[in-house]
C-alpha positions as CSV (number, residue, x, y, z in Angstrom):
1,M,176.7,2.2,-10.3
2,L,176.4,4.6,-7.4
3,L,174.8,3.5,-4.2
4,P,171.4,5.2,-3.7
5,Q,172.5,7.2,-0.7
6,Q,175.5,8.5,-2.7
7,A,173.3,9.4,-5.6
8,E,170.8,11.2,-3.3
9,K,173.6,13.2,-1.6
10,L,175.2,14.1,-4.9
11,I,171.8,15.2,-6.4
12,L,170.9,17.4,-3.4
13,D,174.4,19.0,-3.5
14,L,173.8,19.9,-7.1
15,V,170.4,21.5,-6.5
16,E,170.5,25.3,-6.2
17,P,167.3,26.5,-4.4
18,L,165.2,29.3,-5.6
19,T,166.4,32.7,-4.2
20,A,164.9,36.0,-3.1
21,Q,164.6,36.9,-6.8
22,D,162.3,34.0,-7.3
23,T,159.5,35.2,-5.1
24,E,156.0,36.5,-5.6
25,T,153.3,38.0,-3.4
26,L,150.0,36.3,-3.3
27,P,146.7,36.9,-1.6
28,L,146.5,34.8,1.5
29,Q,143.7,32.6,0.1
30,A,145.9,31.7,-2.8
31,A,149.0,30.7,-0.8
32,N,147.9,27.2,0.4
33,G,150.5,24.6,-0.5
34,R,153.2,27.2,-1.5
35,I,156.6,27.6,0.1
36,L,156.9,30.6,2.4
37,A,159.7,33.0,1.3
38,D,159.9,35.4,4.2
39,P,159.5,34.9,7.9
40,V,156.2,36.0,9.4
41,T,155.9,38.1,12.5
42,G,152.9,39.7,14.1
43,R,152.3,43.2,15.6
44,L,149.8,42.1,18.3
45,D,149.9,39.6,21.2
46,I,147.8,36.5,20.9
47,P,145.5,36.5,22.7
48,H,145.2,40.2,22.3
49,W,143.8,40.4,25.9
50,D,142.9,38.1,28.8
51,N,139.8,36.1,27.8
52,S,137.6,33.3,28.9
53,A,138.2,29.7,27.7
54,M,134.7,28.6,28.9
55,D,131.1,29.7,29.3
56,G,130.6,30.6,32.9
57,Y,131.3,33.4,35.4
58,A,134.3,35.7,35.8
59,V,135.1,36.0,39.5
60,R,137.7,37.1,42.0
61,H,139.3,33.9,43.3
62,A,139.7,35.5,46.7
63,D,135.9,35.5,47.0
64,L,135.8,31.7,46.7
65,L,138.1,30.8,49.6
66,A,135.2,29.5,51.7
67,C,133.8,27.5,48.8
68,D,135.5,24.3,49.9
69,A,133.4,24.3,53.0
70,Q,130.1,25.6,51.6
71,P,128.8,27.2,48.4
72,V,129.5,30.9,47.9
73,T,126.9,33.3,46.5
74,L,128.0,36.3,44.4
75,E,126.1,39.2,42.8
76,V,126.1,39.1,39.0
77,V,126.7,42.7,37.8
78,E,127.3,42.3,34.1
79,E,127.0,40.0,31.1
80,I,129.9,39.8,28.7
81,P,129.5,38.1,25.4
82,A,132.4,37.7,22.9
83,G,133.2,41.0,21.2
84,Y,131.9,43.1,24.0
85,L,134.0,45.6,26.0
86,P,133.4,45.1,29.8
87,Q,132.0,48.2,31.4
88,K,132.5,47.4,35.1
89,T,135.3,46.5,37.5
90,L,134.5,43.5,39.7
91,Q,134.3,44.4,43.4
92,P,134.5,41.9,46.3
93,G,131.4,39.7,46.2
94,Q,130.7,40.3,42.5
95,A,130.7,38.2,39.4
96,A,130.1,38.7,35.6
97,R,128.4,36.3,33.3
98,I,130.9,35.5,30.6
99,F,131.1,33.5,27.4
100,T,133.9,31.7,25.6
101,G,136.3,34.1,24.0
102,A,135.0,37.2,25.8
103,M,137.3,39.7,27.5
104,L,137.8,39.4,31.3
105,P,136.5,42.4,33.2
106,P,138.9,44.3,35.3
107,G,139.2,42.8,38.8
108,A,138.5,39.2,37.6
109,D,141.2,36.6,37.7
110,T,139.3,33.2,37.4
111,I,136.5,31.6,35.4
112,V,134.0,29.3,37.0
113,M,132.4,26.9,34.6
114,Q,128.6,27.3,34.4
115,E,128.2,23.6,35.2
116,E,129.7,24.3,38.7
117,T,127.1,27.1,39.5
118,R,123.4,27.7,40.2
119,R,121.8,30.9,39.0
120,D,119.0,32.7,40.7
121,G,118.1,36.1,39.3
122,N,121.0,38.5,39.7
123,Q,122.8,36.0,42.0
124,V,125.0,33.0,41.2
125,T,126.0,30.4,43.7
126,V,129.4,28.7,43.1
127,L,129.2,25.1,44.1
128,A,132.9,24.1,43.7
129,S,135.9,26.4,43.7
130,P,138.2,26.1,40.7
131,K,142.0,26.7,40.9
132,P,143.2,30.3,40.7
133,Q,143.4,31.5,37.1
134,A,141.3,28.6,35.9
135,F,140.1,28.9,32.3
136,V,141.7,32.2,31.8
137,Q,143.7,32.6,28.5
138,H,146.2,35.4,29.3
139,Q,147.3,38.0,26.9
140,A,150.4,36.8,24.8
141,E,150.0,33.3,26.3
142,F,150.1,31.9,22.7
143,Y,152.3,34.4,21.0
144,R,154.2,37.6,21.9
145,A,154.2,40.4,19.3
146,G,157.4,40.9,17.3
147,T,158.7,37.4,17.8
148,L,159.0,34.8,15.0
149,L,155.6,33.3,14.1
150,L,156.4,31.2,11.0
151,P,159.9,30.6,9.5
152,A,160.7,30.9,5.8
153,G,161.0,27.6,3.9
154,I,157.9,25.9,5.1
155,E,155.0,24.6,3.0
156,L,151.9,26.5,3.9
157,S,148.9,24.5,4.9
158,A,145.5,25.4,6.3
159,P,146.7,25.8,10.0
160,D,149.5,28.1,8.8
161,I,147.0,30.1,6.7
162,A,144.9,30.6,9.8
163,V,147.9,31.7,11.8
164,I,148.8,34.3,9.2
165,A,145.3,35.5,9.0
166,T,145.3,35.9,12.8
167,V,148.1,38.5,12.5
168,Q,146.1,40.4,9.9
169,A,148.4,39.7,6.9
170,L,146.3,40.0,3.7
171,Q,149.2,38.9,1.5
172,V,152.2,36.6,1.8
173,A,155.5,36.3,0.0
174,V,156.1,32.8,-1.4
175,Y,158.6,31.2,-3.8
176,R,157.4,30.9,-7.4
177,R,156.7,27.4,-8.5
178,P,159.8,25.7,-10.1
179,R,159.4,25.1,-13.8
180,V,160.0,21.5,-15.0
181,A,160.2,20.7,-18.6
182,I,159.1,17.1,-19.5
183,F,159.6,15.1,-22.6
184,S,159.9,11.4,-23.6
185,T,162.1,9.9,-26.3
186,G,161.4,7.0,-28.5
187,D,160.2,6.3,-32.1
188,E,157.5,4.0,-30.7
189,L,155.8,6.7,-28.6
190,V,152.7,8.6,-29.4
191,T,150.8,11.1,-27.2
192,L,147.1,11.2,-26.6
193,D,146.9,14.4,-28.7
194,Q,148.3,12.6,-31.6
195,L,145.8,9.8,-31.1
196,A,142.9,12.3,-31.1
197,T,142.7,12.2,-34.9
198,N,143.4,8.5,-35.1
199,S,142.5,6.5,-32.1
200,L,144.1,3.3,-33.3
201,L,147.6,2.5,-32.4
202,Q,149.8,1.5,-35.3
203,P,151.8,-1.7,-35.0
204,G,154.8,-1.2,-32.7
205,Q,153.4,2.1,-31.2
206,I,153.0,2.7,-27.5
207,V,151.1,5.5,-25.7
208,D,153.5,7.8,-23.9
209,S,152.1,7.4,-20.4
210,N,155.3,8.6,-18.7
211,Q,154.8,12.2,-19.7
212,Y,151.3,12.3,-18.2
213,A,152.4,10.5,-15.0
214,L,155.5,12.7,-14.5
215,A,153.5,15.8,-15.1
216,A,151.1,14.8,-12.4
217,L,153.9,14.0,-10.0
218,V,155.6,17.4,-10.8
219,A,152.3,19.2,-10.1
220,D,151.9,17.2,-6.8
221,A,155.3,18.4,-5.8
222,G,154.3,22.0,-6.1
223,A,156.1,22.7,-9.4
224,E,154.8,23.7,-12.9
225,P,155.1,21.0,-15.6
226,I,155.9,22.1,-19.1
227,L,155.1,19.3,-21.5
228,L,157.3,19.1,-24.6
229,G,155.9,16.0,-26.1
230,A,157.3,12.7,-27.4
231,I,160.5,13.1,-29.3
232,P,161.8,10.6,-31.9
233,D,165.1,8.8,-31.5
234,Q,166.9,11.5,-33.5
235,P,169.8,13.3,-31.9
236,Q,169.1,16.7,-33.6
237,Q,165.4,16.7,-32.4
238,I,166.5,15.7,-28.9
239,K,169.1,18.5,-28.9
240,Q,166.5,21.1,-30.1
241,T,164.1,19.9,-27.4
242,L,166.7,20.3,-24.7
243,L,167.6,23.8,-26.0
244,Q,163.9,24.7,-25.9
245,A,163.7,23.4,-22.3
246,L,166.7,25.4,-21.2
247,Q,165.0,28.6,-22.2
248,T,162.3,28.3,-19.5
249,A,163.0,25.4,-17.1
250,D,164.7,25.1,-13.8
251,L,164.7,21.3,-14.0
252,I,164.4,19.1,-17.1
253,L,163.0,15.6,-17.0
254,S,163.2,13.1,-19.9
255,S,162.3,9.4,-20.0
256,G,163.8,6.9,-22.2
257,G,167.1,7.0,-24.2
258,V,169.4,6.9,-21.2
259,S,170.5,3.3,-21.3
260,V,173.1,1.7,-23.6
261,G,171.1,0.8,-26.6
262,D,171.9,1.7,-30.2
263,Y,169.1,4.3,-30.2
264,D,169.9,5.9,-26.8
265,Y,171.2,9.3,-27.8
266,V,170.7,11.4,-24.7
267,E,174.2,11.2,-23.4
268,Q,175.7,12.1,-26.8
269,V,173.4,15.2,-27.0
270,L,174.3,16.2,-23.4
271,A,178.0,16.1,-24.3
272,E,177.3,18.3,-27.4
273,L,175.6,20.8,-25.1
274,A,178.6,20.8,-22.6
275,A,176.4,19.4,-19.8
276,D,178.4,18.0,-16.8
277,I,177.1,14.5,-16.4
278,Q,177.3,13.5,-12.7
279,I,175.4,10.2,-12.6
280,R,174.9,7.5,-15.2
281,S,173.4,4.6,-13.2
282,V,172.3,3.8,-9.6
283,A,172.1,0.5,-7.7
284,V,168.3,0.6,-7.6
285,K,165.8,-1.9,-9.0
286,P,163.7,-0.9,-10.9
287,G,165.5,2.2,-12.2
288,K,169.2,1.4,-12.7
289,P,169.7,3.7,-15.7
290,L,169.6,7.3,-14.3
291,T,171.4,10.2,-15.9
292,V,171.9,13.4,-13.9
293,A,173.6,16.4,-15.4
294,R,174.1,20.0,-14.7
295,F,174.1,22.5,-17.6
296,S,176.6,25.4,-17.4
297,S,175.9,29.1,-17.1
298,P,173.7,31.0,-17.9
299,H,171.0,28.3,-17.7
300,R,172.2,26.2,-14.7
301,A,169.3,23.8,-15.1
302,L,169.5,20.4,-13.6
303,Y,168.7,17.5,-15.9
304,F,167.3,14.0,-15.0
305,G,167.2,11.3,-17.6
306,L,164.8,8.6,-16.3
307,P,164.4,5.1,-17.6
308,G,161.7,4.6,-20.3
309,N,159.9,1.7,-18.5
310,P,156.9,3.2,-16.7
311,V,157.5,1.7,-13.2
312,S,161.2,2.5,-13.4
313,A,160.5,6.1,-14.4
314,L,158.1,6.6,-11.4
315,V,160.3,4.9,-8.9
316,S,163.3,7.0,-10.1
317,F,161.1,10.1,-9.7
318,W,160.0,9.3,-6.2
319,R,163.4,8.2,-5.0
320,F,165.6,11.0,-6.6
321,V,163.7,13.7,-8.4
322,Q,161.1,14.5,-5.8
323,P,163.8,15.3,-3.2
324,A,165.5,17.6,-5.7
325,L,162.3,19.4,-6.4
326,R,161.7,19.9,-2.7
327,K,165.1,21.6,-2.2
328,L,164.8,23.5,-5.4
329,S,161.4,24.9,-4.4
330,G,162.9,26.8,-1.4
331,R,161.8,24.3,1.3
332,A,164.2,24.7,4.1
333,A,164.4,21.0,5.2
334,D,162.8,17.5,4.9
335,W,163.9,17.0,1.3
336,Q,164.5,13.2,1.5
337,P,161.9,10.5,0.9
338,S,159.8,9.5,3.8
339,F,160.7,6.0,5.0
340,V,158.7,4.4,7.8
341,S,158.7,0.9,9.3
342,G,155.8,-1.5,8.8
343,Y,154.9,-5.1,8.4
344,T,154.8,-6.8,5.0
345,A,151.7,-8.9,4.3
346,Q,153.6,-11.1,1.7
347,R,157.1,-12.4,1.4
348,L,159.4,-10.1,-0.6
349,R,162.4,-11.5,-2.5
350,A,165.3,-9.9,-4.4
351,D,168.7,-10.8,-5.6
352,G,170.4,-8.5,-3.1
353,K,172.6,-6.8,-5.7
354,R,170.6,-3.5,-5.8
355,E,168.3,-1.6,-3.5
356,T,165.0,-3.2,-4.6
357,Y,161.6,-1.6,-4.5
358,F,158.2,-3.3,-4.5
359,W,155.0,-1.3,-5.2
360,G,151.7,-1.6,-3.5
361,Q,149.7,-0.1,-0.7
362,A,150.5,0.9,2.9
363,V,147.4,0.5,5.1
364,F,146.6,0.3,8.8
365,V,145.5,-3.2,10.0
366,N,144.5,-3.4,13.7
367,G,146.4,-0.2,14.3
368,Q,149.6,-1.4,12.7
369,L,151.1,-0.2,9.4
370,Q,151.1,-3.0,6.8
371,F,152.5,-3.1,3.3
372,Q,150.4,-5.0,0.8
373,L,152.1,-6.0,-2.4
374,A,150.4,-5.2,-5.6
375,G,149.1,-8.3,-7.4
376,G,150.3,-9.5,-10.7
377,S,153.8,-9.2,-12.4
378,H,156.3,-6.9,-10.8
379,S,157.9,-6.1,-14.2
380,S,159.2,-2.6,-14.6
381,G,157.1,-2.5,-17.8
382,N,153.8,-3.4,-16.1
383,L,152.1,-0.1,-15.4
384,I,148.7,-1.6,-14.8
385,N,149.3,-2.9,-11.2
386,L,150.9,0.4,-10.3
387,A,147.4,1.9,-10.0
388,Q,146.6,3.2,-6.5
389,T,150.1,2.7,-5.3
390,N,150.8,4.8,-2.2
391,A,154.0,3.2,-1.0
392,L,157.1,1.2,-2.0
393,A,158.6,-1.5,0.2
394,M,162.4,-1.5,0.1
395,L,164.9,-4.3,0.4
396,P,168.4,-3.0,1.0
397,I,171.5,-4.2,-0.9
398,G,172.6,-7.5,0.5
399,Q,169.2,-8.6,1.7
400,T,167.5,-11.3,-0.4
401,Q,164.1,-11.7,1.3
402,I,161.7,-10.5,4.0
403,A,159.2,-13.0,5.3
404,A,155.5,-12.2,5.5
405,G,154.7,-10.6,8.9
406,E,158.2,-9.2,9.3
407,L,159.3,-5.5,9.5
408,V,160.1,-3.7,6.2
409,Q,161.1,-0.2,5.3
410,I,158.3,1.5,3.5
411,M,158.8,4.6,1.4
412,L,155.5,6.6,1.4
413,V,154.7,8.2,-2.0
414,R,151.2,9.5,-1.2
415,T,149.4,10.6,1.9
416,L,147.9,7.6,3.7
């Protein structure tokens, strides 16, 4: 068995990210959640001109030098709302009424908040002097035209979309979504489509929940799931399914058939297809059986054979497949799983022989992150208490328990 860290490094070394040939141009409003393919720069400074950060009065600070001893009264010569081009240059003893975001008039260098003034007709009395340049947002203070605004390889979110809109980009180049073929193996498996005509499971049959769960995880990771169904434990059918997947997919996911049972044919089929098997098992619980292989040219697809037990399949995805998808998608960094420290609400026990994961929820209690173990059996076949899981607590190899109230490493699998 490979150590988890060794397996993670080997997998990430195998991943070949999408390239410049794998990009598409989208309208800005369709780019949220996509990976930026080209750096973004702007043609204009931000702010485009000196403007006011407050409602108040634009003044010359030199006119307020006596304000510390007594109020100073100035003549209001103009009113400047946002979007208005100032028409006058401030002369000594003058001020302009100004609103947030409006351009500073020539001659002004400071903003006095309206709360620090008293207005009487066309005169305003400044009751307290601000510091020079107060509440002035200067041209290019936030961004200078022509410099890097956003680097390639980041996942675009709402703030990024706002930034791109600010520099007047109607379209943006992003990497296409990676294509992930998904199938399950096992004579006992039936899909929901198969049950549509006969809602009763036959003796020995099991609903193929893995395919639906993995498709959801693939979509959450920003990739495109391609569902190929539940395949019987027949080598020729498994081979045909893999050949079909190789025609379209960047990455192939199967669940089941990767252990050492008499009906586990995946490794045999991979050998027939000249796939280079890199990993067969990893020191993780649940999820020890993990097959990782690279197909040769011209396909170059990466294959992951996950365990058939539902919890094992999902833990294997979170721990090893999701980082691979992040790198494959063109993301420049932050591929690895997100581990944070928190306190466990219950005692956690393991045999210490493998890196062991417990599923449950990470929540904030009195401002501290706490891991709450899911109730019920922690069998890798018990899918039921996996519902609403957002985190996995991890006991490293060699550690057999963590007492309630002690720190534990928590792998976040959903946003808190």
